[in-house]
N, C-alpha and C positions, 0 to 999 in steps of 0.2 A: 504494500500500500504506500502511495506517495504522500509525503508530508505537504501540507498546504501552507504556503508562506502567508503570514499576515501582511497586509499592506503596510509598507514602511512609511512612517511619518517623516515628513521633510524637515521638521524643526527640532529634531532630537538634541541638537547642540545650540539651539537658539535661546535668546533671553527675552522674557517679557518682564519689564521692570514696572513697578507700581508705586506711585507717590501720591499720598493724600495730603495736599497742602491746604485743604479747607480749614479755616480757623475754628469751626465748631461742629461740623458734621463728621460722624464716623461713616464708613462705607456700610450700606445696608446688605451687601453681599460680601462673601469672603474673597481674599486675594486669589484663592484657588478657582473660584467661579469666574473671576475676571480673566485669569489665564485661560481657562477652558473656553470661554466665549471667543477670545481672540484666536486660540488654536483651532477651534472648530471651523472658523471662517478660512483660516490659512490652509488647513487640510482640505476643506471642501472645495476651495478654489485652486487647489494644486499649486499653492504659493510657498516658496521657501523664504525664510526671513532670518536675518541675523539678530536684530534687536528692535524691539518695539517698546516704547515707553508710554505708559498710560498715566496721565496726571489728572488728579481730581482737585478742582479749584472752586472758588466762589464766583458769583456774577461779576464782582469788581475786577478780579484778575482776568477773567475771560474777555471782558470788555477792553481792558488794556492791551491784551494780545490781539484782539480783533482790530483795534485802532492802529497799533504799531505795525502789524504785518499785512493786514488786508484792507486797511483804510476804511473800515466799517465802524461807525460810532454807535454800536448797539450790543446788547447781550445776545448770546446764542447758547445753545446747549452743548455744542461740540465744535471743535476746530481740529483738523487733521493736517499734519505736515509730513508728507513723504520726503525722505532725505536721500532716496536712491531711485534712479531711473531703471535699474536693472530688475526685471521681474524675478530673477532667480536669487536675488540678494536684497529683499525688501528690508528697508530700515525706515523707521518713522516714529513720530510722536503724536499722541492724541491728548488733547486737553478737553476735559469734560467739566461743565459747571454743575455741581450737585444742586445748587439753588434752582437753576432752570429745569433740570431733570425732575426734581421734586414737584415743581409747579406743573410741568407738562404731564407728569403721572396723574395728578389730580384732574387737570383740564381734560385729558383724553380718556380718563377712567381706567387707565392701564395699571396704575399703582407705581410706586416709587421704584421697587426692585425690578419690575418688568421693563419699565421705561429706561432704567439705567442699563440693563442688559441690551436693550434695543440700540442705545447710542454707542455702546461699546462695539456691538456688531456693525453698526453703521460706519464708525471710524475705521474698523478693520477692513470693511468692504472698500472704503476709499483707498486705503493702503494697497489693496489688491487690484486697484485700477478702476474701480467703478466711480462714475460721476453722477451728479444729480442736478445738473444745470437746466436740462430740458424736461418737459412733461414725461416723455418716453423714458428718459434716464431715471427720473424720480419713481416711476411705476416699477421699473426693473429693480432698483435698489430696495424699494419697499417690499417687493415680492421676495427678494433674497433675505431681507431682515426677518420677515415672517417665517421663512423656511428655517433659518438658523435658530430663531427663538423656539421653534417647535421641537428641536432636537433635544 
């Protein structure tokens, strides 16, 4: 009888670093759950990565980042910075406002934890190359988010 090989994961030597810089909120999910959410997207999209940094901040910090790097003077729930153009060596940084995520969880009725997982997946999809500038791109990325949330 032949042995069946398990699908090899691309990111066995990759790093997912997590920083919670929010002055008062603790993460409502574990670091393990954050890493699993990122890893599921990277595996599912057949992406290799070296290092991904996930930063949790407040609205004030994300607004400063939005102004400094994107010239947008408003709050947002997530900003993603890909640092590599190579699809086989993804590196990047994700900034997530826990304030905005918490508000959006209430607004959309999804809850804080689910909304947080959604934005982590969303940022990971951006690093994997997905965009959300057009209606068609937004529909695709939302479909992908829902798929990874269901796993």
